[in-house]
Every structure is written in C-alpha cells, then in structure tokens.
N, CA, C and O atoms as a Maestro MAE file, in Angstrom:
{
 s_m_m2io_version
 :::
 2.0.0
}

f_m_ct {
 s_m_title
 :::
 protein
 m_atom[316] {
  # First column is atom index #
  i_m_mmod_type
  r_m_x_coord
  r_m_y_coord
  r_m_z_coord
  i_m_residue_number
  s_m_chain_name
  s_m_pdb_residue_name
  s_m_pdb_atom_name
  i_m_atomic_number
  :::
  1 25 -25.421 -124.131 -36.552 1 A "UNK " " N  " 7
  2 3 -25.846 -124.919 -37.735 1 A "UNK " " CA " 6
  3 2 -24.513 -124.964 -38.404 1 A "UNK " " C  " 6
  4 15 -23.841 -123.942 -38.271 1 A "UNK " " O  " 8
  5 25 -24.024 -125.883 -39.054 2 A "UNK " " N  " 7
  6 3 -22.706 -126.480 -39.203 2 A "UNK " " CA " 6
  7 2 -22.890 -126.547 -40.880 2 A "UNK " " C  " 6
  8 15 -23.870 -127.201 -41.238 2 A "UNK " " O  " 8
  9 25 -22.049 -125.937 -41.980 3 A "UNK " " N  " 7
  10 3 -22.132 -125.796 -43.535 3 A "UNK " " CA " 6
  11 2 -21.966 -126.574 -43.839 3 A "UNK " " C  " 6
  12 15 -21.159 -127.207 -43.158 3 A "UNK " " O  " 8
  13 25 -22.400 -127.126 -44.815 4 A "UNK " " N  " 7
  14 3 -22.666 -128.041 -45.866 4 A "UNK " " CA " 6
  15 2 -21.998 -128.366 -47.088 4 A "UNK " " C  " 6
  16 15 -22.100 -129.360 -47.807 4 A "UNK " " O  " 8
  17 25 -21.048 -126.977 -47.220 5 A "UNK " " N  " 7
  18 3 -19.709 -127.485 -47.816 5 A "UNK " " CA " 6
  19 2 -18.270 -128.159 -47.486 5 A "UNK " " C  " 6
  20 15 -17.573 -128.294 -46.480 5 A "UNK " " O  " 8
  21 25 -18.193 -128.494 -48.787 6 A "UNK " " N  " 7
  22 3 -17.099 -129.585 -48.673 6 A "UNK " " CA " 6
  23 2 -15.384 -128.750 -49.272 6 A "UNK " " C  " 6
  24 15 -14.360 -129.159 -49.819 6 A "UNK " " O  " 8
  25 25 -16.003 -127.150 -48.657 7 A "UNK " " N  " 7
  26 3 -14.566 -126.426 -48.853 7 A "UNK " " CA " 6
  27 2 -14.464 -126.037 -48.215 7 A "UNK " " C  " 6
  28 15 -15.280 -125.260 -47.718 7 A "UNK " " O  " 8
  29 25 -13.106 -126.388 -47.683 8 A "UNK " " N  " 7
  30 3 -11.841 -125.102 -46.780 8 A "UNK " " CA " 6
  31 2 -12.703 -124.186 -46.046 8 A "UNK " " C  " 6
  32 15 -13.409 -123.836 -46.992 8 A "UNK " " O  " 8
  33 25 -13.242 -123.424 -44.860 9 A "UNK " " N  " 7
  34 3 -12.915 -122.485 -44.032 9 A "UNK " " CA " 6
  35 2 -12.302 -121.361 -44.926 9 A "UNK " " C  " 6
  36 15 -12.833 -120.510 -45.639 9 A "UNK " " O  " 8
  37 25 -10.932 -121.670 -44.627 10 A "UNK " " N  " 7
  38 3 -9.995 -120.687 -45.213 10 A "UNK " " CA " 6
  39 2 -9.890 -120.814 -46.683 10 A "UNK " " C  " 6
  40 15 -9.567 -119.772 -47.254 10 A "UNK " " O  " 8
  41 25 -9.948 -121.118 -46.900 11 A "UNK " " N  " 7
  42 3 -10.355 -120.804 -48.895 11 A "UNK " " CA " 6
  43 2 -11.520 -120.074 -49.311 11 A "UNK " " C  " 6
  44 15 -11.530 -119.183 -50.161 11 A "UNK " " O  " 8
  45 25 -13.061 -120.754 -48.288 12 A "UNK " " N  " 7
  46 3 -14.479 -119.784 -48.902 12 A "UNK " " CA " 6
  47 2 -13.693 -118.188 -48.296 12 A "UNK " " C  " 6
  48 15 -13.543 -117.375 -49.208 12 A "UNK " " O  " 8
  49 25 -13.258 -117.759 -47.034 13 A "UNK " " N  " 7
  50 3 -13.448 -116.607 -47.008 13 A "UNK " " CA " 6
  51 2 -12.293 -116.250 -48.085 13 A "UNK " " C  " 6
  52 15 -12.561 -115.317 -48.842 13 A "UNK " " O  " 8
  53 25 -10.917 -116.948 -48.254 14 A "UNK " " N  " 7
  54 3 -10.059 -115.947 -49.411 14 A "UNK " " CA " 6
  55 2 -11.399 -116.092 -51.235 14 A "UNK " " C  " 6
  56 15 -11.403 -115.281 -52.161 14 A "UNK " " O  " 8
  57 25 -11.843 -116.726 -51.176 15 A "UNK " " N  " 7
  58 3 -12.505 -116.731 -52.211 15 A "UNK " " CA " 6
  59 2 -13.790 -115.632 -52.401 15 A "UNK " " C  " 6
  60 15 -14.164 -115.054 -53.422 15 A "UNK " " O  " 8
  61 25 -14.441 -115.562 -50.688 16 A "UNK " " N  " 7
  62 3 -15.361 -114.331 -51.045 16 A "UNK " " CA " 6
  63 2 -14.561 -113.214 -50.690 16 A "UNK " " C  " 6
  64 15 -15.178 -112.163 -50.516 16 A "UNK " " O  " 8
  65 25 -13.198 -113.197 -50.527 17 A "UNK " " N  " 7
  66 3 -12.779 -112.285 -50.138 17 A "UNK " " CA " 6
  67 2 -12.294 -111.513 -51.539 17 A "UNK " " C  " 6
  68 15 -12.160 -110.320 -51.810 17 A "UNK " " O  " 8
  69 25 -12.138 -112.472 -52.138 18 A "UNK " " N  " 7
  70 3 -10.989 -111.957 -54.586 18 A "UNK " " CA " 6
  71 2 -12.889 -111.036 -54.691 18 A "UNK " " C  " 6
  72 15 -13.388 -109.915 -54.792 18 A "UNK " " O  " 8
  73 25 -13.371 -112.827 -54.547 19 A "UNK " " N  " 7
  74 3 -14.586 -111.718 -55.045 19 A "UNK " " CA " 6
  75 2 -14.876 -111.060 -54.938 19 A "UNK " " C  " 6
  76 15 -15.203 -110.485 -55.975 19 A "UNK " " O  " 8
  77 25 -15.200 -110.096 -53.238 20 A "UNK " " N  " 7
  78 3 -15.024 -108.809 -52.972 20 A "UNK " " CA " 6
  79 2 -14.121 -107.577 -53.687 20 A "UNK " " C  " 6
  80 15 -14.405 -106.409 -53.419 20 A "UNK " " O  " 8
  81 25 -13.384 -107.792 -54.304 21 A "UNK " " N  " 7
  82 3 -12.131 -106.768 -55.126 21 A "UNK " " CA " 6
  83 2 -13.154 -106.194 -56.411 21 A "UNK " " C  " 6
  84 15 -13.395 -105.026 -56.715 21 A "UNK " " O  " 8
  85 25 -13.684 -107.545 -57.075 22 A "UNK " " N  " 7
  86 3 -14.371 -107.028 -58.108 22 A "UNK " " CA " 6
  87 2 -14.661 -106.124 -58.274 22 A "UNK " " C  " 6
  88 15 -14.898 -105.500 -57.239 22 A "UNK " " O  " 8
  89 25 -14.830 -105.505 -59.335 23 A "UNK " " N  " 7
  90 3 -16.277 -104.683 -59.982 23 A "UNK " " CA " 6
  91 2 -17.488 -105.023 -59.751 23 A "UNK " " C  " 6
  92 15 -17.603 -106.239 -59.594 23 A "UNK " " O  " 8
  93 25 -18.747 -104.246 -59.639 24 A "UNK " " N  " 7
  94 3 -20.206 -104.698 -59.738 24 A "UNK " " CA " 6
  95 2 -20.009 -105.246 -61.388 24 A "UNK " " C  " 6
  96 15 -19.467 -106.320 -61.129 24 A "UNK " " O  " 8
  97 25 -20.034 -105.237 -61.829 25 A "UNK " " N  " 7
  98 3 -20.219 -105.205 -63.144 25 A "UNK " " CA " 6
  99 2 -19.391 -106.527 -63.361 25 A "UNK " " C  " 6
  100 15 -19.912 -107.343 -64.121 25 A "UNK " " O  " 8
  101 25 -17.890 -106.933 -62.670 26 A "UNK " " N  " 7
  102 3 -17.537 -107.872 -62.862 26 A "UNK " " CA " 6
  103 2 -18.937 -109.152 -62.445 26 A "UNK " " C  " 6
  104 15 -19.284 -110.071 -63.187 26 A "UNK " " O  " 8
  105 25 -19.370 -108.907 -61.414 27 A "UNK " " N  " 7
  106 3 -20.061 -109.776 -60.018 27 A "UNK " " CA " 6
  107 2 -21.304 -110.070 -60.943 27 A "UNK " " C  " 6
  108 15 -21.847 -111.152 -61.166 27 A "UNK " " O  " 8
  109 25 -21.700 -108.415 -61.570 28 A "UNK " " N  " 7
  110 3 -23.682 -109.125 -62.225 28 A "UNK " " CA " 6
  111 2 -23.043 -110.206 -63.802 28 A "UNK " " C  " 6
  112 15 -23.825 -110.917 -64.433 28 A "UNK " " O  " 8
  113 25 -21.642 -110.094 -64.133 29 A "UNK " " N  " 7
  114 3 -21.821 -110.693 -65.809 29 A "UNK " " CA " 6
  115 2 -21.420 -112.455 -65.260 29 A "UNK " " C  " 6
  116 15 -21.806 -113.537 -65.701 29 A "UNK " " O  " 8
  117 25 -20.226 -111.997 -63.803 30 A "UNK " " N  " 7
  118 3 -20.670 -113.975 -63.514 30 A "UNK " " CA " 6
  119 2 -21.810 -114.259 -62.529 30 A "UNK " " C  " 6
  120 15 -22.018 -115.460 -62.359 30 A "UNK " " O  " 8
  121 25 -22.743 -113.256 -61.712 31 A "UNK " " N  " 7
  122 3 -24.517 -114.159 -62.135 31 A "UNK " " CA " 6
  123 2 -24.841 -113.835 -62.736 31 A "UNK " " C  " 6
  124 15 -25.892 -113.792 -62.097 31 A "UNK " " O  " 8
  125 25 -25.235 -113.194 -64.101 32 A "UNK " " N  " 7
  126 3 -25.604 -113.845 -65.597 32 A "UNK " " CA " 6
  127 2 -25.339 -115.351 -66.220 32 A "UNK " " C  " 6
  128 15 -25.927 -116.232 -66.847 32 A "UNK " " O  " 8
  129 25 -23.969 -115.032 -65.586 33 A "UNK " " N  " 7
  130 3 -23.340 -116.246 -66.510 33 A "UNK " " CA " 6
  131 2 -23.506 -117.263 -65.468 33 A "UNK " " C  " 6
  132 15 -23.464 -118.311 -66.113 33 A "UNK " " O  " 8
  133 25 -23.665 -117.559 -64.272 34 A "UNK " " N  " 7
  134 3 -24.125 -118.711 -63.543 34 A "UNK " " CA " 6
  135 2 -25.551 -118.620 -63.417 34 A "UNK " " C  " 6
  136 15 -25.770 -118.980 -62.260 34 A "UNK " " O  " 8
  137 25 -27.023 -118.240 -64.157 35 A "UNK " " N  " 7
  138 3 -28.136 -118.345 -64.095 35 A "UNK " " CA " 6
  139 2 -27.892 -118.934 -65.160 35 A "UNK " " C  " 6
  140 15 -28.140 -120.136 -65.252 35 A "UNK " " O  " 8
  141 25 -27.464 -118.375 -65.987 36 A "UNK " " N  " 7
  142 3 -28.190 -118.941 -67.218 36 A "UNK " " CA " 6
  143 2 -27.569 -120.259 -67.135 36 A "UNK " " C  " 6
  144 15 -28.267 -120.818 -67.981 36 A "UNK " " O  " 8
  145 25 -26.707 -121.225 -66.701 37 A "UNK " " N  " 7
  146 3 -25.576 -121.899 -66.947 37 A "UNK " " CA " 6
  147 2 -27.053 -123.208 -66.157 37 A "UNK " " C  " 6
  148 15 -27.361 -124.371 -66.417 37 A "UNK " " O  " 8
  149 25 -27.738 -121.827 -64.843 38 A "UNK " " N  " 7
  150 3 -28.393 -123.357 -64.265 38 A "UNK " " CA " 6
  151 2 -29.585 -123.566 -64.635 38 A "UNK " " C  " 6
  152 15 -30.166 -124.283 -63.820 38 A "UNK " " O  " 8
  153 25 -30.374 -123.188 -65.717 39 A "UNK " " N  " 7
  154 3 -31.479 -122.123 -65.987 39 A "UNK " " CA " 6
  155 2 -31.314 -123.537 -67.375 39 A "UNK " " C  " 6
  156 15 -32.128 -124.441 -67.564 39 A "UNK " " O  " 8
  157 25 -29.981 -123.285 -68.163 40 A "UNK " " N  " 7
  158 3 -30.177 -124.064 -68.981 40 A "UNK " " CA " 6
  159 2 -29.569 -125.733 -68.537 40 A "UNK " " C  " 6
  160 15 -30.009 -126.735 -69.100 40 A "UNK " " O  " 8
  161 25 -28.949 -125.766 -67.902 41 A "UNK " " N  " 7
  162 3 -29.472 -127.490 -67.545 41 A "UNK " " CA " 6
  163 2 -30.062 -128.348 -66.642 41 A "UNK " " C  " 6
  164 15 -29.768 -129.516 -66.389 41 A "UNK " " O  " 8
  165 25 -31.131 -127.479 -66.074 42 A "UNK " " N  " 7
  166 3 -32.501 -127.258 -65.958 42 A "UNK " " CA " 6
  167 2 -33.678 -127.647 -66.917 42 A "UNK " " C  " 6
  168 15 -34.502 -128.541 -66.726 42 A "UNK " " O  " 8
  169 25 -33.598 -126.849 -67.920 43 A "UNK " " N  " 7
  170 3 -33.670 -126.727 -69.453 43 A "UNK " " CA " 6
  171 2 -33.954 -128.139 -70.103 43 A "UNK " " C  " 6
  172 15 -34.936 -128.831 -70.371 43 A "UNK " " O  " 8
  173 25 -31.884 -128.233 -70.272 44 A "UNK " " N  " 7
  174 3 -31.866 -129.779 -70.676 44 A "UNK " " CA " 6
  175 2 -31.797 -131.315 -69.905 44 A "UNK " " C  " 6
  176 15 -31.563 -132.337 -70.549 44 A "UNK " " O  " 8
  177 25 -32.026 -131.311 -68.497 45 A "UNK " " N  " 7
  178 3 -32.629 -132.044 -67.093 45 A "UNK " " CA " 6
  179 2 -34.055 -132.530 -67.914 45 A "UNK " " C  " 6
  180 15 -34.279 -133.669 -68.324 45 A "UNK " " O  " 8
  181 25 -34.958 -131.332 -68.036 46 A "UNK " " N  " 7
  182 3 -36.265 -131.346 -68.559 46 A "UNK " " CA " 6
  183 2 -36.235 -132.266 -69.951 46 A "UNK " " C  " 6
  184 15 -36.899 -133.287 -70.126 46 A "UNK " " O  " 8
  185 25 -35.324 -131.675 -70.881 47 A "UNK " " N  " 7
  186 3 -35.746 -131.851 -71.999 47 A "UNK " " CA " 6
  187 2 -35.410 -133.710 -71.852 47 A "UNK " " C  " 6
  188 15 -36.156 -134.595 -72.272 47 A "UNK " " O  " 8
  189 25 -34.384 -133.858 -71.299 48 A "UNK " " N  " 7
  190 3 -33.440 -135.947 -71.480 48 A "UNK " " CA " 6
  191 2 -34.751 -136.622 -70.523 48 A "UNK " " C  " 6
  192 15 -34.621 -137.841 -70.412 48 A "UNK " " O  " 8
  193 25 -35.906 -136.096 -69.859 49 A "UNK " " N  " 7
  194 3 -36.707 -136.339 -68.743 49 A "UNK " " CA " 6
  195 2 -37.904 -137.009 -70.307 49 A "UNK " " C  " 6
  196 15 -38.254 -138.100 -70.756 49 A "UNK " " O  " 8
  197 25 -38.126 -135.566 -70.615 50 A "UNK " " N  " 7
  198 3 -39.375 -135.896 -71.804 50 A "UNK " " CA " 6
  199 2 -39.519 -135.829 -73.573 50 A "UNK " " C  " 6
  200 15 -40.375 -135.765 -74.455 50 A "UNK " " O  " 8
  201 25 -37.791 -135.902 -73.345 51 A "UNK " " N  " 7
  202 3 -37.157 -136.645 -74.262 51 A "UNK " " CA " 6
  203 2 -38.108 -135.290 -75.754 51 A "UNK " " C  " 6
  204 15 -38.748 -135.660 -76.739 51 A "UNK " " O  " 8
  205 25 -37.875 -134.127 -75.410 52 A "UNK " " N  " 7
  206 3 -38.900 -133.173 -76.889 52 A "UNK " " CA " 6
  207 2 -38.719 -132.080 -76.014 52 A "UNK " " C  " 6
  208 15 -39.166 -131.866 -74.887 52 A "UNK " " O  " 8
  209 25 -37.614 -131.114 -77.112 53 A "UNK " " N  " 7
  210 3 -36.869 -129.822 -76.495 53 A "UNK " " CA " 6
  211 2 -38.809 -128.927 -76.614 53 A "UNK " " C  " 6
  212 15 -38.936 -127.927 -75.908 53 A "UNK " " O  " 8
  213 25 -39.773 -129.262 -77.265 54 A "UNK " " N  " 7
  214 3 -40.580 -128.128 -77.450 54 A "UNK " " CA " 6
  215 2 -41.167 -128.795 -75.814 54 A "UNK " " C  " 6
  216 15 -41.386 -127.791 -75.136 54 A "UNK " " O  " 8
  217 25 -41.415 -129.772 -75.162 55 A "UNK " " N  " 7
  218 3 -42.462 -129.905 -74.383 55 A "UNK " " CA " 6
  219 2 -41.228 -129.425 -73.347 55 A "UNK " " C  " 6
  220 15 -41.685 -128.411 -72.821 55 A "UNK " " O  " 8
  221 25 -40.064 -129.630 -72.871 56 A "UNK " " N  " 7
  222 3 -39.430 -129.226 -71.862 56 A "UNK " " CA " 6
  223 2 -39.621 -127.627 -71.937 56 A "UNK " " C  " 6
  224 15 -40.060 -127.010 -70.967 56 A "UNK " " O  " 8
  225 25 -39.379 -127.193 -72.761 57 A "UNK " " N  " 7
  226 3 -39.067 -126.071 -72.959 57 A "UNK " " CA " 6
  227 2 -40.697 -125.189 -72.130 57 A "UNK " " C  " 6
  228 15 -40.468 -124.297 -71.313 57 A "UNK " " O  " 8
  229 25 -42.052 -125.520 -72.419 58 A "UNK " " N  " 7
  230 3 -43.225 -125.554 -71.581 58 A "UNK " " CA " 6
  231 2 -43.367 -125.905 -70.781 58 A "UNK " " C  " 6
  232 15 -44.128 -125.365 -69.978 58 A "UNK " " O  " 8
  233 25 -42.658 -127.124 -70.502 59 A "UNK " " N  " 7
  234 3 -42.908 -127.775 -68.995 59 A "UNK " " CA " 6
  235 2 -41.635 -126.419 -67.726 59 A "UNK " " C  " 6
  236 15 -41.975 -126.121 -66.581 59 A "UNK " " O  " 8
  237 25 -40.645 -126.027 -68.229 60 A "UNK " " N  " 7
  238 3 -39.272 -125.187 -67.977 60 A "UNK " " CA " 6
  239 2 -40.651 -123.911 -67.233 60 A "UNK " " C  " 6
  240 15 -40.706 -123.574 -66.050 60 A "UNK " " O  " 8
  241 25 -41.504 -123.487 -68.242 61 A "UNK " " N  " 7
  242 3 -42.407 -122.220 -68.398 61 A "UNK " " CA " 6
  243 2 -43.264 -122.555 -66.973 61 A "UNK " " C  " 6
  244 15 -43.404 -121.795 -66.014 61 A "UNK " " O  " 8
  245 25 -43.717 -123.732 -67.112 62 A "UNK " " N  " 7
  246 3 -44.965 -123.911 -66.031 62 A "UNK " " CA " 6
  247 2 -44.026 -124.167 -64.512 62 A "UNK " " C  " 6
  248 15 -44.163 -123.569 -63.445 62 A "UNK " " O  " 8
  249 25 -43.232 -125.067 -64.801 63 A "UNK " " N  " 7
  250 3 -42.855 -124.375 -63.001 63 A "UNK " " CA " 6
  251 2 -42.192 -124.005 -62.387 63 A "UNK " " C  " 6
  252 15 -42.182 -124.310 -61.194 63 A "UNK " " O  " 8
  253 25 -41.137 -122.985 -63.058 64 A "UNK " " N  " 7
  254 3 -40.604 -122.227 -62.446 64 A "UNK " " CA " 6
  255 2 -41.549 -120.287 -62.480 64 A "UNK " " C  " 6
  256 15 -41.018 -119.230 -62.139 64 A "UNK " " O  " 8
  257 25 -43.507 -120.556 -63.192 65 A "UNK " " N  " 7
  258 3 -43.318 -119.642 -63.344 65 A "UNK " " CA " 6
  259 2 -45.004 -119.704 -63.503 65 A "UNK " " C  " 6
  260 15 -45.552 -118.604 -63.580 65 A "UNK " " O  " 8
  261 25 -46.020 -121.115 -63.567 66 A "UNK " " N  " 7
  262 3 -47.186 -121.236 -63.231 66 A "UNK " " CA " 6
  263 2 -48.106 -121.458 -64.588 66 A "UNK " " C  " 6
  264 15 -47.811 -120.539 -65.353 66 A "UNK " " O  " 8
  265 25 -48.857 -122.101 -65.040 67 A "UNK " " N  " 7
  266 3 -49.814 -122.505 -65.252 67 A "UNK " " CA " 6
  267 2 -50.024 -121.304 -65.912 67 A "UNK " " C  " 6
  268 15 -49.768 -121.290 -67.116 67 A "UNK " " O  " 8
  269 25 -50.456 -120.242 -65.358 68 A "UNK " " N  " 7
  270 3 -51.842 -118.844 -66.764 68 A "UNK " " CA " 6
  271 2 -49.932 -118.503 -67.395 68 A "UNK " " C  " 6
  272 15 -49.917 -118.462 -68.625 68 A "UNK " " O  " 8
  273 25 -49.112 -118.376 -67.030 69 A "UNK " " N  " 7
  274 3 -48.018 -117.804 -68.055 69 A "UNK " " CA " 6
  275 2 -47.682 -118.847 -69.227 69 A "UNK " " C  " 6
  276 15 -47.553 -118.604 -70.427 69 A "UNK " " O  " 8
  277 25 -47.579 -120.026 -68.581 70 A "UNK " " N  " 7
  278 3 -47.910 -121.675 -69.466 70 A "UNK " " CA " 6
  279 2 -48.638 -121.342 -70.457 70 A "UNK " " C  " 6
  280 15 -48.112 -121.485 -71.561 70 A "UNK " " O  " 8
  281 25 -49.911 -120.855 -70.412 71 A "UNK " " N  " 7
  282 3 -51.207 -120.465 -71.214 71 A "UNK " " CA " 6
  283 2 -50.453 -119.132 -72.073 71 A "UNK " " C  " 6
  284 15 -50.809 -118.873 -73.223 71 A "UNK " " O  " 8
  285 25 -49.823 -118.664 -71.661 72 A "UNK " " N  " 7
  286 3 -49.479 -117.697 -72.338 72 A "UNK " " CA " 6
  287 2 -48.516 -117.524 -73.712 72 A "UNK " " C  " 6
  288 15 -48.546 -116.705 -74.631 72 A "UNK " " O  " 8
  289 25 -47.583 -118.765 -73.399 73 A "UNK " " N  " 7
  290 3 -46.916 -119.098 -74.848 73 A "UNK " " CA " 6
  291 2 -47.606 -118.559 -76.003 73 A "UNK " " C  " 6
  292 15 -48.824 -118.378 -75.999 73 A "UNK " " O  " 8
  293 25 -46.964 -118.336 -76.855 74 A "UNK " " N  " 7
  294 3 -47.183 -118.933 -78.040 74 A "UNK " " CA " 6
  295 2 -47.503 -121.095 -78.850 74 A "UNK " " C  " 6
  296 15 -46.838 -122.106 -78.627 74 A "UNK " " O  " 8
  297 25 -48.859 -120.878 -79.793 75 A "UNK " " N  " 7
  298 3 -48.387 -122.639 -79.255 75 A "UNK " " CA " 6
  299 2 -48.957 -123.457 -78.004 75 A "UNK " " C  " 6
  300 15 -48.709 -124.637 -77.758 75 A "UNK " " O  " 8
  301 25 -49.724 -122.641 -77.303 76 A "UNK " " N  " 7
  302 3 -49.287 -123.780 -76.455 76 A "UNK " " CA " 6
  303 2 -51.132 -123.410 -76.530 76 A "UNK " " C  " 6
  304 15 -51.685 -122.414 -76.997 76 A "UNK " " O  " 8
  305 25 -51.620 -124.402 -76.002 77 A "UNK " " N  " 7
  306 3 -53.173 -125.177 -75.975 77 A "UNK " " CA " 6
  307 2 -53.565 -126.582 -74.302 77 A "UNK " " C  " 6
  308 15 -53.029 -127.574 -73.808 77 A "UNK " " O  " 8
  309 25 -54.602 -125.859 -74.118 78 A "UNK " " N  " 7
  310 3 -54.835 -126.348 -72.772 78 A "UNK " " CA " 6
  311 2 -52.880 -126.668 -72.390 78 A "UNK " " C  " 6
  312 15 -52.259 -127.439 -73.121 78 A "UNK " " O  " 8
  313 25 -52.369 -126.148 -71.522 79 A "UNK " " N  " 7
  314 3 -51.408 -125.969 -71.164 79 A "UNK " " CA " 6
  315 2 -51.510 -126.341 -70.015 79 A "UNK " " C  " 6
  316 15 -50.542 -126.279 -69.257 79 A "UNK " " O  " 8
  :::
 }
 m_bond[315] {
  # First column is bond index #
  i_m_from
  i_m_to
  i_m_order
  :::
  1 1 2 1
  2 2 3 1
  3 3 4 2
  4 3 5 1
  5 5 6 1
  6 6 7 1
  7 7 8 2
  8 7 9 1
  9 9 10 1
  10 10 11 1
  11 11 12 2
  12 11 13 1
  13 13 14 1
  14 14 15 1
  15 15 16 2
  16 15 17 1
  17 17 18 1
  18 18 19 1
  19 19 20 2
  20 19 21 1
  21 21 22 1
  22 22 23 1
  23 23 24 2
  24 23 25 1
  25 25 26 1
  26 26 27 1
  27 27 28 2
  28 27 29 1
  29 29 30 1
  30 30 31 1
  31 31 32 2
  32 31 33 1
  33 33 34 1
  34 34 35 1
  35 35 36 2
  36 35 37 1
  37 37 38 1
  38 38 39 1
  39 39 40 2
  40 39 41 1
  41 41 42 1
  42 42 43 1
  43 43 44 2
  44 43 45 1
  45 45 46 1
  46 46 47 1
  47 47 48 2
  48 47 49 1
  49 49 50 1
  50 50 51 1
  51 51 52 2
  52 51 53 1
  53 53 54 1
  54 54 55 1
  55 55 56 2
  56 55 57 1
  57 57 58 1
  58 58 59 1
  59 59 60 2
  60 59 61 1
  61 61 62 1
  62 62 63 1
  63 63 64 2
  64 63 65 1
  65 65 66 1
  66 66 67 1
  67 67 68 2
  68 67 69 1
  69 69 70 1
  70 70 71 1
  71 71 72 2
  72 71 73 1
  73 73 74 1
  74 74 75 1
  75 75 76 2
  76 75 77 1
  77 77 78 1
  78 78 79 1
  79 79 80 2
  80 79 81 1
  81 81 82 1
  82 82 83 1
  83 83 84 2
  84 83 85 1
  85 85 86 1
  86 86 87 1
  87 87 88 2
  88 87 89 1
  89 89 90 1
  90 90 91 1
  91 91 92 2
  92 91 93 1
  93 93 94 1
  94 94 95 1
  95 95 96 2
  96 95 97 1
  97 97 98 1
  98 98 99 1
  99 99 100 2
  100 99 101 1
  101 101 102 1
  102 102 103 1
  103 103 104 2
  104 103 105 1
  105 105 106 1
  106 106 107 1
  107 107 108 2
  108 107 109 1
  109 109 110 1
  110 110 111 1
  111 111 112 2
  112 111 113 1
  113 113 114 1
  114 114 115 1
  115 115 116 2
  116 115 117 1
  117 117 118 1
  118 118 119 1
  119 119 120 2
  120 119 121 1
  121 121 122 1
  122 122 123 1
  123 123 124 2
  124 123 125 1
  125 125 126 1
  126 126 127 1
  127 127 128 2
  128 127 129 1
  129 129 130 1
  130 130 131 1
  131 131 132 2
  132 131 133 1
  133 133 134 1
  134 134 135 1
  135 135 136 2
  136 135 137 1
  137 137 138 1
  138 138 139 1
  139 139 140 2
  140 139 141 1
  141 141 142 1
  142 142 143 1
  143 143 144 2
  144 143 145 1
  145 145 146 1
  146 146 147 1
  147 147 148 2
  148 147 149 1
  149 149 150 1
  150 150 151 1
  151 151 152 2
  152 151 153 1
  153 153 154 1
  154 154 155 1
  155 155 156 2
  156 155 157 1
  157 157 158 1
  158 158 159 1
  159 159 160 2
  160 159 161 1
  161 161 162 1
  162 162 163 1
  163 163 164 2
  164 163 165 1
  165 165 166 1
  166 166 167 1
  167 167 168 2
  168 167 169 1
  169 169 170 1
  170 170 171 1
  171 171 172 2
  172 171 173 1
  173 173 174 1
  174 174 175 1
  175 175 176 2
  176 175 177 1
  177 177 178 1
  178 178 179 1
  179 179 180 2
  180 179 181 1
  181 181 182 1
  182 182 183 1
  183 183 184 2
  184 183 185 1
  185 185 186 1
  186 186 187 1
  187 187 188 2
  188 187 189 1
  189 189 190 1
  190 190 191 1
  191 191 192 2
  192 191 193 1
  193 193 194 1
  194 194 195 1
  195 195 196 2
  196 195 197 1
  197 197 198 1
  198 198 199 1
  199 199 200 2
  200 199 201 1
  201 201 202 1
  202 202 203 1
  203 203 204 2
  204 203 205 1
  205 205 206 1
  206 206 207 1
  207 207 208 2
  208 207 209 1
  209 209 210 1
  210 210 211 1
  211 211 212 2
  212 211 213 1
  213 213 214 1
  214 214 215 1
  215 215 216 2
  216 215 217 1
  217 217 218 1
  218 218 219 1
  219 219 220 2
  220 219 221 1
  221 221 222 1
  222 222 223 1
  223 223 224 2
  224 223 225 1
  225 225 226 1
  226 226 227 1
  227 227 228 2
  228 227 229 1
  229 229 230 1
  230 230 231 1
  231 231 232 2
  232 231 233 1
  233 233 234 1
  234 234 235 1
  235 235 236 2
  236 235 237 1
  237 237 238 1
  238 238 239 1
  239 239 240 2
  240 239 241 1
  241 241 242 1
  242 242 243 1
  243 243 244 2
  244 243 245 1
  245 245 246 1
  246 246 247 1
  247 247 248 2
  248 247 249 1
  249 249 250 1
  250 250 251 1
  251 251 252 2
  252 251 253 1
  253 253 254 1
  254 254 255 1
  255 255 256 2
  256 255 257 1
  257 257 258 1
  258 258 259 1
  259 259 260 2
  260 259 261 1
  261 261 262 1
  262 262 263 1
  263 263 264 2
  264 263 265 1
  265 265 266 1
  266 266 267 1
  267 267 268 2
  268 267 269 1
  269 269 270 1
  270 270 271 1
  271 271 272 2
  272 271 273 1
  273 273 274 1
  274 274 275 1
  275 275 276 2
  276 275 277 1
  277 277 278 1
  278 278 279 1
  279 279 280 2
  280 279 281 1
  281 281 282 1
  282 282 283 1
  283 283 284 2
  284 283 285 1
  285 285 286 1
  286 286 287 1
  287 287 288 2
  288 287 289 1
  289 289 290 1
  290 290 291 1
  291 291 292 2
  292 291 293 1
  293 293 294 1
  294 294 295 1
  295 295 296 2
  296 295 297 1
  297 297 298 1
  298 298 299 1
  299 299 300 2
  300 299 301 1
  301 301 302 1
  302 302 303 1
  303 303 304 2
  304 303 305 1
  305 305 306 1
  306 306 307 1
  307 307 308 2
  308 307 309 1
  309 309 310 1
  310 310 311 1
  311 311 312 2
  312 311 313 1
  313 313 314 1
  314 314 315 1
  315 315 316 2
  :::
 }
}
C-alpha cells in the first residue's frame, strides 16, 4: 500500500530521525500542542457552522464523547 504523503521519503526519514533525537519531554509537549491545535480547529469549525460558541462546545462534546457526557455539562438540558 502506497503512502498518502506528499513528503519526499528521504525528508520523512530525516524528520523522524530528528524527532527521535528529541527528549521525551519535548515530544510530549509537541504532541500536546498538536492535539490542542486540532481540538481548537475542530471547535472553531463547529462554531462557524452553528454560529454560536456555546452550542459549538456542546456539539463538540456530543460528537467526541457522546450524548451521556453532554448531559453532564452544566447548563445543558435535553442534550
């Protein structure tokens, strides 16, 4: 199965080699930062679609954690 990346395989190998040289703390911080970015973009997308920040937060929780978790949010009824 071929790769879906448009990155040259030599560059990808170099990136991986350089990442492996970093400390676990650095890699954890990088992962955390990337996760926060993706979550933020996901929420922003929902906010743009729904036109309401609070509704977007509720929709995001419902989408990623399910309706039961949404019901546990403060100020949410009939989620």
